[in-house]
C-alpha positions as CSV (number, residue, x, y, z in Angstrom):
1,M,151.7,-50.4,-205.9
2,A,150.0,-52.9,-203.5
3,G,153.2,-52.9,-201.5
4,I,153.2,-49.1,-201.2
5,T,149.5,-49.1,-200.2
6,S,150.3,-51.7,-197.6
7,L,153.1,-49.6,-196.3
8,L,150.8,-46.6,-195.9
9,N,148.2,-48.7,-194.1
10,T,150.9,-50.1,-191.8
11,G,152.2,-46.6,-191.0
12,M,148.7,-45.3,-190.4
13,K,148.0,-48.2,-187.9
14,A,151.3,-47.5,-186.2
15,L,150.5,-43.8,-186.0
16,N,147.1,-44.6,-184.4
17,A,148.6,-47.1,-182.0
18,S,151.2,-44.7,-180.9
19,Q,148.6,-42.0,-180.4
20,I,146.5,-44.3,-178.2
21,G,149.7,-45.1,-176.2
22,I,150.3,-41.4,-175.7
23,E,146.7,-40.7,-174.7
24,V,146.7,-43.6,-172.1
25,T,150.1,-42.4,-170.8
26,G,148.6,-38.9,-170.5
27,Q,145.6,-40.3,-168.6
28,N,148.0,-42.0,-166.2
29,I,150.0,-38.9,-165.6
30,A,146.9,-36.8,-165.1
31,N,145.6,-39.1,-162.4
32,V,148.9,-39.6,-160.6
33,N,147.2,-38.2,-157.4
34,T,143.7,-39.6,-157.9
35,V,142.8,-41.9,-155.0
36,G,141.7,-45.3,-156.3
37,Y,142.9,-44.8,-159.8
38,S,144.5,-47.9,-161.3
39,R,147.1,-47.2,-164.0
40,Q,146.2,-48.4,-167.5
41,R,148.3,-49.7,-170.3
42,V,147.6,-50.5,-173.9
43,V,147.9,-54.1,-175.1
44,Y,149.3,-54.2,-178.6
45,K,149.0,-57.1,-181.1
46,D,150.3,-57.5,-184.5
47,D,147.6,-57.4,-187.1
48,M,146.7,-60.1,-189.7
49,Y,149.3,-61.6,-192.1
50,I,148.9,-61.9,-195.9
51,D,150.5,-64.8,-197.7
52,S,153.1,-63.5,-200.1
53,S,156.4,-64.3,-201.7
54,P,159.0,-64.6,-200.4
55,G,156.9,-65.1,-197.2
56,Q,153.9,-63.8,-195.2
57,M,153.8,-60.0,-194.9
58,G,152.4,-58.3,-191.8
59,T,149.8,-55.6,-192.0
60,G,150.9,-53.6,-189.0
61,V,149.8,-53.3,-185.4
62,K,146.5,-52.8,-183.5
63,A,145.7,-51.7,-180.0
64,S,143.6,-54.6,-178.9
65,E,142.5,-53.3,-175.5
66,I,143.3,-50.9,-172.7
67,V,143.7,-52.9,-169.5
68,R,143.7,-51.9,-165.9
69,M,146.6,-52.9,-163.8
70,F,145.1,-54.4,-160.7
71,D,145.7,-57.5,-158.6
72,Q,142.4,-58.9,-157.4
73,Y,144.0,-61.4,-155.0
74,I,146.0,-58.7,-153.2
75,E,142.9,-56.5,-153.1
76,Q,140.9,-59.3,-151.3
77,A,143.7,-59.8,-148.8
78,Y,143.9,-56.0,-148.2
79,N,140.2,-55.7,-147.6
80,L,140.3,-58.5,-145.1
81,R,143.1,-56.8,-143.2
82,S,141.6,-53.4,-143.6
83,S,138.4,-54.6,-141.9
84,S,140.3,-56.0,-139.0
85,S,142.5,-52.9,-138.7
86,Q,139.4,-50.6,-138.7
87,R,137.7,-52.7,-136.1
88,Y,140.6,-52.4,-133.6
89,N,141.2,-48.7,-134.5
90,V,137.6,-47.8,-133.6
91,L,137.9,-49.9,-130.5
92,Y,141.2,-48.4,-129.4
93,Q,140.2,-44.8,-130.0
94,N,137.0,-45.3,-127.9
95,M,138.7,-47.3,-125.2
96,Q,140.8,-44.2,-124.4
97,S,137.5,-42.5,-123.5
98,V,136.5,-45.4,-121.4
99,E,139.8,-45.2,-119.5
100,T,139.0,-41.6,-118.4
101,T,135.8,-42.9,-116.7
102,F,138.0,-45.1,-114.5
103,N,140.8,-42.5,-114.0
104,E,141.9,-43.0,-110.4
105,S,144.6,-40.3,-110.4
106,S,142.2,-37.6,-109.0
107,N,141.2,-37.4,-105.4
108,D,137.5,-38.1,-106.1
109,G,137.8,-41.5,-107.8
110,I,135.7,-44.5,-106.8
111,S,138.6,-46.3,-105.1
112,K,139.4,-43.3,-102.8
113,S,135.7,-42.6,-102.1
114,L,135.2,-46.3,-101.2
115,A,138.2,-46.1,-98.8
116,S,136.9,-42.9,-97.2
117,F,133.5,-44.6,-96.6
118,F,135.1,-47.4,-94.7
119,Q,137.5,-45.1,-92.9
120,D,134.5,-43.2,-91.6
121,W,133.2,-46.3,-90.0
122,Q,136.6,-46.9,-88.4
123,N,136.5,-43.3,-87.1
124,L,133.0,-43.9,-85.7
125,S,134.1,-47.0,-83.9
126,L,136.5,-44.8,-81.9
127,D,133.6,-42.7,-80.6
128,P,130.3,-44.4,-81.4
129,S,128.1,-41.6,-80.1
130,N,129.8,-38.9,-82.1
131,Y,127.2,-37.1,-84.1
132,P,129.5,-35.2,-86.5
133,Q,131.2,-38.5,-87.4
134,R,127.8,-40.0,-88.1
135,Q,127.1,-37.1,-90.4
136,N,130.5,-37.7,-92.1
137,I,129.5,-41.2,-92.9
138,L,126.3,-40.0,-94.5
139,S,128.1,-37.3,-96.5
140,D,130.8,-39.6,-97.8
141,A,128.2,-42.3,-98.6
142,Q,126.4,-39.7,-100.7
143,N,129.6,-38.8,-102.4
144,L,130.5,-42.4,-103.1
145,M,127.0,-43.0,-104.6
146,S,127.3,-39.8,-106.7
147,I,130.7,-40.9,-108.2
148,L,129.3,-44.4,-108.9
149,R,126.3,-42.9,-110.6
150,Q,128.5,-40.5,-112.6
151,S,130.7,-43.4,-113.8
152,A,127.7,-45.4,-114.8
153,A,126.2,-42.4,-116.6
154,D,129.5,-41.8,-118.5
155,L,129.4,-45.4,-119.7
156,D,125.8,-45.0,-120.7
157,D,126.7,-41.9,-122.7
158,L,129.5,-43.8,-124.4
159,Q,127.1,-46.5,-125.4
160,R,124.6,-43.9,-126.8
161,Q,127.4,-42.2,-128.7
162,T,128.5,-45.5,-130.1
163,E,124.9,-46.4,-131.1
164,A,124.7,-43.1,-133.1
165,S,128.0,-44.1,-134.9
166,I,126.5,-47.5,-135.5
167,A,123.4,-46.0,-137.1
168,D,125.6,-43.8,-139.3
169,D,127.7,-46.7,-140.4
170,V,124.7,-48.9,-141.2
171,T,123.3,-46.1,-143.4
172,A,126.7,-45.7,-145.1
173,A,126.9,-49.5,-145.7
174,N,123.4,-49.6,-147.2
175,N,124.3,-46.7,-149.5
176,L,127.6,-48.4,-150.6
177,V,125.8,-51.7,-151.2
178,K,123.3,-49.9,-153.5
179,D,126.1,-48.0,-155.2
180,I,128.0,-51.2,-155.9
181,A,124.9,-52.9,-157.3
182,A,124.3,-49.8,-159.6
183,I,127.9,-49.9,-160.8
184,N,127.5,-53.6,-161.6
185,Q,124.5,-52.7,-163.8
186,Q,126.6,-50.0,-165.6
187,I,129.5,-52.4,-166.1
188,A,127.1,-55.0,-167.6
189,V,126.1,-52.4,-170.2
190,H,129.4,-50.8,-171.0
191,D,132.0,-53.5,-170.5
192,D,132.9,-55.6,-173.6
193,P,136.2,-57.4,-172.9
194,G,138.7,-57.0,-175.7
195,N,136.7,-54.1,-177.2
196,N,135.6,-51.7,-174.4
197,N,137.0,-52.4,-171.0
198,A,135.0,-50.3,-168.4
199,N,138.2,-49.5,-166.5
200,G,136.8,-46.3,-164.8
201,L,133.7,-48.2,-163.6
202,Y,136.0,-51.0,-162.2
203,D,138.0,-48.4,-160.3
204,Q,134.8,-46.9,-158.9
205,R,133.6,-50.3,-157.8
206,A,136.9,-51.1,-156.1
207,I,136.7,-47.8,-154.2
208,K,133.2,-48.6,-153.0
209,V,134.2,-52.1,-152.0
210,R,137.2,-50.8,-150.0
211,A,134.9,-48.3,-148.2
212,L,132.5,-51.1,-147.4
213,A,135.3,-53.3,-146.1
214,Q,136.1,-50.4,-143.7
215,L,132.6,-50.8,-142.2
216,M,132.4,-54.6,-142.1
217,D,134.3,-57.8,-143.0
218,I,133.4,-58.8,-146.6
219,K,134.5,-61.2,-149.3
220,T,133.9,-60.9,-153.0
221,I,133.3,-63.2,-155.9
222,D,134.2,-61.8,-159.4
223,N,132.8,-63.8,-162.3
224,G,133.6,-61.0,-164.7
225,G,131.9,-57.8,-165.8
226,G,128.8,-57.0,-163.8
227,N,128.6,-60.5,-162.4
228,F,130.2,-59.5,-159.1
229,T,129.0,-60.6,-155.7
230,V,129.8,-59.1,-152.3
231,L,129.1,-61.1,-149.1
232,T,129.7,-60.6,-145.4
233,G,132.6,-62.6,-144.0
234,A,130.0,-65.1,-142.7
235,G,128.4,-65.5,-146.2
236,H,125.3,-63.2,-146.1
237,T,124.9,-61.8,-149.6
238,L,125.0,-58.0,-149.8
239,V,125.3,-57.5,-153.5
240,D,124.5,-60.0,-156.2
241,G,125.2,-58.4,-159.6
242,G,122.7,-55.6,-159.9
243,S,120.7,-56.6,-156.7
244,A,121.3,-55.2,-153.3
245,F,120.2,-56.5,-149.9
246,D,119.2,-54.4,-146.9
247,L,120.7,-54.1,-143.4
248,K,118.5,-52.8,-140.6
249,L,118.9,-51.8,-137.0
250,E,116.0,-53.0,-134.9
251,N,115.3,-53.2,-131.2
252,G,113.8,-55.8,-128.9
253,K,113.3,-58.8,-131.1
254,V,112.5,-62.3,-129.9
255,T,113.1,-65.4,-132.1
256,R,111.4,-68.7,-131.5
257,N,113.0,-72.0,-132.5
258,L,110.6,-74.8,-131.5
259,L,111.0,-78.5,-132.1
260,P,109.0,-79.9,-135.1
261,G,105.4,-80.7,-134.1
262,S,105.3,-78.4,-131.2
263,D,101.9,-77.2,-130.2
264,F,103.2,-74.3,-128.0
265,N,101.5,-71.1,-129.2
266,G,103.4,-68.6,-127.1
267,T,106.7,-66.8,-127.0
268,V,109.0,-65.1,-124.5
269,G,108.2,-61.6,-123.3
270,F,110.6,-59.4,-121.3
271,S,111.0,-56.1,-119.7
272,G,114.3,-54.2,-119.1
273,S,117.4,-53.8,-121.3
274,D,120.8,-55.4,-121.4
275,S,124.0,-55.3,-123.5
276,F,123.9,-59.1,-124.0
277,E,121.6,-61.4,-125.9
278,Y,119.6,-64.0,-124.0
279,T,119.4,-67.6,-125.3
280,I,116.7,-69.5,-123.5
281,R,116.7,-73.3,-123.7
282,V,113.9,-75.4,-122.3
283,V,115.5,-78.3,-120.3
284,Q,112.3,-79.8,-118.8
285,G,109.2,-79.8,-120.8
286,G,105.8,-78.6,-119.4
287,V,103.3,-75.8,-119.4
288,V,103.6,-72.2,-118.5
289,S,102.1,-72.0,-115.0
290,N,101.8,-69.8,-111.9
291,G,102.4,-72.9,-109.8
292,N,104.2,-76.2,-110.1
293,P,104.9,-78.2,-112.1
294,A,106.0,-75.8,-114.8
295,A,108.4,-76.1,-117.7
296,Q,112.0,-75.3,-116.7
297,F,114.6,-73.3,-118.7
298,Q,118.2,-72.2,-118.5
299,V,119.7,-69.0,-119.8
300,S,122.9,-68.0,-121.7
301,L,124.0,-64.5,-122.3
302,D,126.6,-65.4,-125.0
303,G,124.8,-67.5,-127.5
304,G,124.8,-70.8,-125.6
305,V,128.5,-71.0,-124.9
306,T,128.2,-70.0,-121.2
307,W,125.2,-70.6,-119.0
308,L,124.2,-68.6,-116.0
309,R,125.3,-70.3,-112.8
310,S,124.6,-70.0,-109.1
311,D,127.3,-69.2,-106.5
312,S,127.7,-73.0,-106.0
313,G,128.7,-73.4,-109.6
314,A,125.5,-75.2,-110.8
315,I,123.7,-74.0,-113.9
316,K,120.6,-72.0,-112.8
317,T,117.2,-73.3,-113.8
318,F,114.1,-71.1,-113.9
319,S,110.4,-71.8,-114.1
320,A,108.3,-70.8,-117.1
321,R,105.9,-68.3,-115.6
322,P,103.3,-66.0,-117.1
323,Q,103.6,-62.2,-117.0
324,A,102.1,-61.8,-113.5
325,Q,105.0,-63.8,-112.1
326,S,107.8,-62.9,-114.4
327,V,111.2,-64.2,-113.2
328,G,114.3,-62.1,-112.7
329,V,117.1,-63.2,-115.0
330,G,120.2,-61.0,-115.3
331,N,118.9,-57.5,-116.0
332,L,115.6,-58.6,-117.4
333,S,112.3,-59.8,-116.2
334,I,111.3,-62.8,-118.4
335,Y,107.9,-64.4,-118.8
336,F,106.0,-66.4,-121.4
337,G,102.9,-65.1,-123.1
338,A,100.7,-65.8,-126.1
339,Q,102.0,-64.5,-129.4
340,S,99.0,-62.3,-129.9
341,N,98.9,-60.9,-126.3
342,A,101.9,-61.2,-124.0
343,G,99.6,-60.7,-121.0
344,V,97.7,-63.9,-121.7
345,T,99.1,-67.2,-120.5
346,P,100.0,-69.3,-123.6
347,T,98.5,-72.7,-124.4
348,G,100.4,-75.8,-125.5
349,T,103.4,-77.5,-124.0
350,L,107.0,-76.5,-124.1
351,Q,109.4,-79.3,-125.2
352,A,112.9,-79.9,-123.9
353,G,115.1,-78.5,-126.6
354,D,112.8,-75.6,-127.6
355,T,114.9,-72.4,-127.7
356,F,114.2,-68.7,-127.8
357,T,116.6,-65.8,-128.4
358,V,115.8,-62.5,-126.7
359,V,117.7,-59.4,-128.0
360,P,117.0,-56.6,-125.5
361,K,119.0,-54.0,-127.4
362,T,119.4,-52.4,-130.8
363,A,120.8,-55.1,-133.1
364,L,121.8,-55.4,-136.7
365,Y,119.8,-57.6,-139.1
366,W,120.3,-58.7,-142.7
367,Y,117.2,-59.1,-144.8
368,Q,117.1,-61.6,-147.6
369,S,113.5,-60.8,-147.9
370,A,111.0,-58.8,-146.0
371,S,110.1,-61.7,-143.7
372,T,113.5,-63.3,-143.2
373,P,115.6,-61.2,-140.8
374,V,118.9,-62.7,-139.8
375,N,120.7,-61.4,-136.8
376,I,124.3,-60.5,-137.8
377,T,125.1,-58.3,-134.8
378,P,128.8,-58.8,-133.9
379,Q,128.9,-61.0,-130.8
380,T,131.9,-61.9,-128.6
381,Y,131.5,-65.0,-126.4
382,F,132.5,-64.6,-122.8
383,N,135.7,-66.7,-123.5
384,G,136.8,-63.8,-125.8
385,Q,136.1,-65.6,-129.1
386,D,134.1,-64.1,-131.9
387,N,130.8,-65.6,-133.2
388,T,131.9,-66.2,-136.7
389,S,128.4,-66.5,-138.0
390,R,128.1,-62.7,-137.4
391,L,130.1,-59.7,-138.5
392,T,133.6,-59.8,-137.2
393,G,135.4,-56.9,-138.9
394,G,135.1,-53.2,-139.8
395,S,134.1,-50.3,-137.7
396,L,130.7,-51.9,-137.1
397,A,132.4,-54.8,-135.3
398,G,134.5,-52.5,-133.3
399,E,131.5,-50.3,-132.3
400,F,129.3,-53.2,-131.4
401,E,132.2,-54.8,-129.4
402,L,132.7,-51.6,-127.5
403,R,129.0,-51.1,-126.8
404,D,128.1,-54.7,-125.9
405,Y,131.1,-56.7,-124.9
406,N,133.4,-54.1,-123.4
407,I,131.2,-51.5,-121.9
408,G,128.5,-54.2,-121.2
409,R,131.0,-56.0,-119.0
410,Y,132.3,-52.9,-117.3
411,K,128.8,-51.8,-116.4
412,E,127.9,-55.2,-115.0
413,R,131.1,-55.3,-113.0
414,L,130.4,-51.8,-111.7
415,E,126.8,-52.8,-110.9
416,S,128.1,-55.9,-109.1
417,L,130.4,-53.7,-107.0
418,A,127.5,-51.4,-106.1
419,N,125.2,-54.4,-105.5
420,S,127.7,-56.1,-103.2
421,L,128.4,-52.9,-101.4
422,I,124.7,-52.4,-100.7
423,W,124.2,-56.0,-99.6
424,E,127.3,-56.4,-97.5
425,T,126.7,-53.1,-95.7
426,N,123.0,-53.8,-95.1
427,R,123.8,-57.4,-94.0
428,I,125.9,-56.1,-91.2
429,H,124.0,-52.9,-90.4
430,S,120.6,-54.7,-90.2
431,Q,121.9,-56.7,-87.3
432,G,123.1,-53.7,-85.3
433,S,121.6,-50.9,-83.3
434,G,121.9,-47.2,-83.2
435,L,121.2,-44.6,-80.5
436,T,117.4,-45.0,-80.8
437,M,115.1,-47.9,-80.8
438,F,112.2,-48.2,-83.4
439,N,108.6,-47.3,-82.8
440,D,107.8,-48.2,-86.3
441,T,109.6,-49.1,-89.5
442,T,108.8,-50.0,-93.1
443,G,111.0,-52.1,-95.3
444,T,112.5,-50.5,-98.3
445,Y,112.4,-53.6,-100.6
446,Q,109.2,-54.6,-102.2
447,V,107.9,-58.0,-103.3
448,R,105.7,-58.6,-106.4
449,N,103.3,-60.9,-104.5
450,A,103.2,-61.2,-100.7
451,N,102.2,-64.9,-101.0
452,L,105.3,-66.0,-103.1
453,A,108.3,-67.6,-101.4
454,L,110.8,-64.8,-100.8
455,G,113.6,-66.9,-102.4
456,S,111.6,-67.5,-105.5
457,D,112.8,-66.0,-108.8
458,A,109.3,-64.7,-109.2
459,S,109.1,-62.9,-105.8
460,G,110.5,-59.7,-107.2
461,L,112.6,-59.2,-104.1
462,A,115.9,-57.6,-105.2
463,Y,118.1,-59.7,-102.8
464,G,115.9,-62.8,-102.6
465,S,118.7,-65.0,-104.0
466,K,120.9,-64.0,-101.0
467,L,118.5,-65.4,-98.4
468,S,119.3,-68.6,-96.5
469,A,117.5,-70.7,-94.0
470,G,118.1,-69.8,-90.3
471,A,117.1,-67.6,-87.4
472,S,116.2,-63.9,-87.2
473,T,116.2,-62.2,-83.8
474,L,114.0,-59.4,-82.6
475,Y,113.9,-57.5,-79.3
476,V,111.1,-55.6,-77.6
477,Y,111.5,-52.9,-74.9
478,N,109.4,-51.0,-72.5
479,S,109.7,-47.4,-73.8
480,A,109.5,-45.9,-70.3
481,T,112.1,-48.0,-68.5
482,G,114.1,-49.3,-71.4
483,A,113.9,-52.8,-70.1
484,C,113.7,-55.7,-72.5
485,V,110.2,-57.3,-72.2
486,S,110.6,-60.0,-75.0
487,N,113.2,-61.3,-77.3
488,G,113.9,-64.4,-79.4
489,F,113.8,-65.9,-82.9
490,L,110.8,-65.4,-85.2
491,D,108.7,-68.6,-85.1
492,F,107.2,-69.5,-88.5
493,D,104.9,-72.2,-87.1
494,P,103.9,-71.8,-83.4
495,A,101.7,-74.9,-83.7
496,Q,104.9,-77.1,-84.1
497,P,107.1,-77.9,-81.1
498,G,110.1,-75.7,-80.8
499,T,110.9,-72.7,-82.9
500,Q,110.3,-73.2,-86.7
501,L,112.9,-71.1,-88.4
502,F,112.8,-69.2,-91.7
503,D,113.1,-71.1,-95.0
504,P,113.4,-68.8,-98.1
505,T,112.1,-71.6,-100.4
506,K,108.8,-71.8,-98.5
507,H,108.1,-68.6,-96.6
508,S,106.6,-65.6,-98.1
509,L,106.2,-62.0,-96.9
510,N,102.8,-62.9,-95.4
511,D,104.6,-65.7,-93.5
512,V,107.1,-63.2,-92.1
513,V,104.2,-61.0,-91.0
514,N,102.5,-63.9,-89.3
515,A,105.7,-65.0,-87.7
516,I,106.2,-61.6,-86.1
517,N,102.6,-61.3,-85.0
518,N,102.6,-64.9,-83.6
519,T,105.9,-64.4,-81.7
520,F,105.7,-60.8,-80.6
521,G,102.0,-60.0,-81.1
522,S,101.5,-58.7,-77.6
523,F,103.9,-55.9,-78.3
524,L,104.1,-55.4,-82.0
525,T,101.9,-55.4,-85.1
526,A,103.3,-56.5,-88.4
527,S,101.5,-56.0,-91.7
528,V,102.1,-55.8,-95.5
529,S,102.1,-52.2,-96.8
530,N,102.4,-51.8,-100.5
531,N,104.0,-55.2,-100.6
532,K,106.7,-54.2,-98.1
533,L,107.1,-55.3,-94.5
534,Q,105.6,-52.8,-92.0
535,I,106.2,-53.2,-88.2
536,D,104.5,-50.9,-85.6
537,S,105.0,-51.1,-81.9
538,K,102.0,-51.0,-79.6
539,P,101.8,-48.1,-77.2
540,G,104.5,-48.2,-74.6
541,Y,106.9,-50.4,-76.5
542,S,109.8,-50.0,-78.9
543,F,111.9,-52.7,-80.7
544,G,115.3,-53.4,-82.2
545,F,116.9,-56.0,-84.4
546,G,119.6,-58.5,-83.5
547,T,121.5,-61.4,-85.0
548,D,120.0,-62.6,-88.3
549,S,121.7,-65.6,-90.0
550,T,119.2,-65.6,-92.8
551,G,119.7,-62.1,-94.3
552,L,115.9,-61.6,-94.0
553,Y,116.1,-58.1,-92.5
554,A,118.7,-56.9,-95.0
555,A,116.6,-58.4,-97.9
556,L,113.4,-56.7,-96.7
557,G,115.2,-53.4,-96.1
558,V,114.5,-53.0,-92.4
559,N,117.3,-51.5,-90.1
560,T,119.5,-51.1,-93.2
561,F,121.9,-48.4,-94.3
562,F,121.4,-48.3,-98.0
563,D,118.2,-48.6,-100.2
564,G,118.1,-49.7,-103.8
565,S,119.8,-52.6,-105.5
566,D,121.9,-51.0,-108.3
567,I,123.8,-47.9,-109.1
568,H,120.7,-46.0,-110.5
569,T,118.4,-46.8,-107.5
570,M,121.1,-46.7,-104.8
571,T,120.4,-44.3,-102.0
572,L,120.4,-44.0,-98.3
573,N,117.7,-45.7,-96.3
574,P,115.3,-42.8,-95.7
575,L,115.2,-43.4,-92.0
576,V,119.0,-43.3,-91.7
577,G,119.2,-40.3,-94.0
578,S,116.8,-38.2,-91.9
579,N,118.0,-39.3,-88.5
580,T,121.7,-40.1,-87.7
581,N,120.5,-41.9,-84.5
582,F,119.6,-44.8,-86.8
583,V,123.2,-45.1,-88.0
584,N,124.1,-48.4,-86.3
585,A,127.5,-48.4,-84.5
586,G,126.6,-51.0,-81.8
587,H,124.5,-54.1,-81.4
588,I,122.1,-55.6,-78.9
589,N,124.3,-57.8,-76.7
590,G,123.6,-61.1,-74.9
591,A,122.0,-59.2,-72.0
592,S,119.5,-57.6,-74.5
593,E,121.2,-54.3,-74.0
594,S,122.2,-51.6,-76.6
595,N,124.9,-49.4,-75.2
596,P,125.8,-45.9,-76.7
597,G,129.5,-46.8,-76.4
598,D,129.2,-50.1,-78.3
599,N,131.2,-50.1,-81.5
600,T,130.6,-53.7,-82.7
601,T,128.8,-52.8,-85.9
602,A,131.0,-49.9,-86.8
603,K,134.1,-52.1,-86.4
604,A,132.5,-54.8,-88.6
605,L,131.7,-52.3,-91.3
606,A,135.2,-50.8,-91.1
607,E,136.6,-54.3,-91.5
608,L,134.5,-54.8,-94.6
609,A,137.2,-52.7,-96.4
610,N,139.5,-55.6,-96.3
611,K,137.1,-58.5,-95.9
612,N,136.8,-60.9,-98.8
613,V,133.3,-61.2,-100.1
614,T,131.8,-63.3,-102.9
615,I,131.1,-61.3,-106.1
616,R,130.0,-62.7,-109.4
617,T,128.7,-61.5,-112.7
618,S,126.9,-63.4,-115.5
619,F,130.2,-64.0,-117.3
620,D,132.7,-64.4,-114.3
621,A,133.0,-67.2,-111.9
622,P,132.4,-66.2,-108.3
623,T,135.4,-64.3,-107.0
624,S,136.3,-63.8,-103.3
625,Q,138.0,-60.5,-102.7
626,S,137.5,-57.2,-101.0
627,L,135.3,-54.6,-102.6
628,G,138.3,-52.3,-103.1
629,D,140.3,-55.1,-104.8
630,Y,137.4,-55.9,-107.0
631,Y,137.1,-52.4,-108.3
632,N,140.9,-52.2,-108.8
633,S,140.7,-55.4,-110.9
634,L,138.0,-53.7,-113.0
635,V,140.3,-50.8,-113.6
636,G,143.0,-53.2,-114.6
637,V,140.7,-55.0,-117.0
638,V,139.9,-51.7,-118.8
639,G,143.6,-51.0,-119.1
640,V,144.3,-54.5,-120.5
641,D,141.5,-54.2,-123.0
642,T,142.8,-50.8,-124.2
643,E,146.3,-52.2,-124.7
644,K,144.9,-55.3,-126.4
645,A,143.0,-53.1,-128.9
646,K,146.1,-51.0,-129.6
647,F,148.3,-54.1,-130.1
648,N,145.7,-55.6,-132.5
649,Y,145.3,-52.3,-134.4
650,D,149.1,-51.9,-134.8
651,F,149.4,-55.5,-136.0
652,E,146.5,-55.5,-138.4
653,N,147.3,-52.0,-139.7
654,S,150.9,-53.0,-140.5
655,L,149.6,-55.9,-142.6
656,A,147.0,-53.8,-144.3
657,T,149.6,-51.1,-145.1
658,E,152.0,-53.7,-146.6
659,L,149.2,-55.2,-148.8
660,N,148.2,-51.7,-149.9
661,N,151.8,-50.9,-150.9
662,R,151.9,-54.2,-152.9
663,Q,148.7,-53.2,-154.7
664,L,150.1,-49.7,-155.4
665,A,153.2,-51.3,-156.9
666,V,150.9,-52.9,-159.4
667,S,148.2,-50.3,-159.9
668,G,149.9,-47.0,-158.8
669,V,151.2,-44.5,-161.3
670,N,155.0,-44.1,-161.5
671,L,155.8,-40.8,-163.1
672,D,159.3,-41.8,-164.1
673,E,157.9,-44.9,-165.9
674,E,155.2,-42.8,-167.5
675,M,157.6,-40.2,-168.7
676,S,159.7,-43.0,-170.2
677,N,156.6,-44.4,-171.9
678,L,155.7,-41.0,-173.2
679,V,159.1,-40.6,-174.8
680,K,158.9,-44.1,-176.3
681,F,155.4,-43.5,-177.8
682,Q,156.5,-40.1,-179.0
683,H,159.4,-41.6,-180.9
684,S,157.2,-44.4,-182.1
685,Y,154.7,-41.8,-183.4
686,Q,157.5,-39.9,-185.2
687,A,158.8,-43.1,-186.7
688,A,155.3,-44.0,-187.9
689,A,154.9,-40.5,-189.4
690,K,158.2,-41.0,-191.1
691,M,157.0,-44.3,-192.5
692,I,154.0,-42.6,-194.0
693,S,156.1,-39.8,-195.4
694,T,158.4,-42.3,-197.0
695,A,155.5,-44.2,-198.5
696,D,154.2,-40.9,-199.9
697,Q,157.6,-40.1,-201.5
698,M,157.6,-43.6,-203.0
699,W,154.2,-42.8,-204.5
700,Q,155.5,-39.5,-205.9
701,T,158.4,-41.4,-207.5
702,V,156.0,-43.9,-209.0
703,L,153.7,-41.2,-210.3
704,G,156.7,-39.3,-211.7
705,L,157.5,-42.3,-214.0
706,K,154.4,-41.6,-216.1
707,Q,155.6,-38.3,-217.2
């Protein structure tokens, strides 16, 4: 009878096992279209054996566990490629919008407007006293400035839109990090390998991890159950079991990194904004001072890989100044102040090797604790390589690359175009003459302090770095007769024999005023008005400007065509804009005459269309090409960047798709296979039932023997 009982038990176990198989198969079939579902299968094991004669007898089967078909190694590889694919997808989609900003197919593009501006000067050179043509120059100049401003505004809008997407993605990432940590906690409660696999929770976690990988590059460490860790690709912990770590967007942070034992109690302050981070390294120790000596520092805009250089190729060195004499570096004004009050000059000594990081934009920080923010903002060096200690994948990497590296470079190149156009035009125009001489004029460019050398970084003069040593010529005329009564170079020290010429490293705005008054004081009065140069003729006299090898007139904004120093401030010199007589077509010749038919300056400005000029950015070596060619090269760079993003997306996406297909081959539900399993388990169930029925009949036979 024990044998019949054993047969009943074996049949019952087989029945239960087949039923579980049918239920799991049904679950797979039901979730054939469920995204993220991993098919499950039952692991069967034969049950315990009993010693018997003629040998051990089995006691049936047991369903030991329900396992989830999932390849963790393929999944990790997929998430890596998915992150890269999403980065370049976001970049490519947005670069198509950038391309429309530089679309030159229409008739009002920057290239055509620039060509029209120079053609106007060519037309004026054919008839220098033609008033309508002078007005055409002003109109087309206004149109060119408007198009430049619109292009810059479009890029600004794209950056703002990208920042909004970044904020959304950071919020989504934080939510996913918290969700994964919460799932880990649930798995720790519900998962019991071999008895109760939390397969549904594992699937939920895998879905969340995939979604997080779409936002940033990550890697995972699975030690089983809820002991699951998620890190950024650079190793910053996002999830550690049931704990989650925060990501925050913050603006305008400055980080100090002083040498051990430093007594410097200050930090770096700044004003302005930029798409790049500023790394400041002290190269010559000293104090922060208005005068000399002062500590010296150098600046990198890409994390110390590339350092700002002058046109000569030498690394630029700046003096550590307090707020009142902040130095212009890139798009920022940088100064050193006390940590408690930036307006107070700090105490202590800066050491060579001290560094500071200035982040003048919204950046992404990882917080291990409330007081330990770590900058993980994606960063691309100017050589095109990624900073691998930051995020390098996911939509966040693509959005930050677009906002900072791509659009940041385009904006700076566009600004360099406008800056060079202003300077080169003013440089020529300031040495010319129009149809009317000056009775008075005020420079359009302001200094911060009239006693600082004009070539100093602290002078605040927009084009101070363009100045060179040399001579500046001025002419004075009798207003009634038009005869020249005085002319010559500005003398910066009449007490010395000969004419002492201008030196931008020594001479200030006050020195320029004194030089004019000392040289032409019988006819003119120069003064400082609102930190600008003011020149007034005395009654009966007028004046004009001549050859200037220093760039002084252009830098101070006297006798210039444009005002401003960038796209946003660029406008016409108010005097030119209100009176076309001050549009300079000619020049004052060797006989001190200015003739209405002279076209010297108009021709020089027309030739500027094809003249090679030196243009540089913080990330490009100085380039010598025409303004039109420079802009065309910018358009070319945008096109190359777009194609590069598309190529990288296509490449990474194909790899991610292949890995996803491999994972689906493991974890995806195949209806043909499941239907086959369903038939198999159905027959198994029927066979088990038949076994029980047979055992029952055996019992009936045995019981019938008692009658």
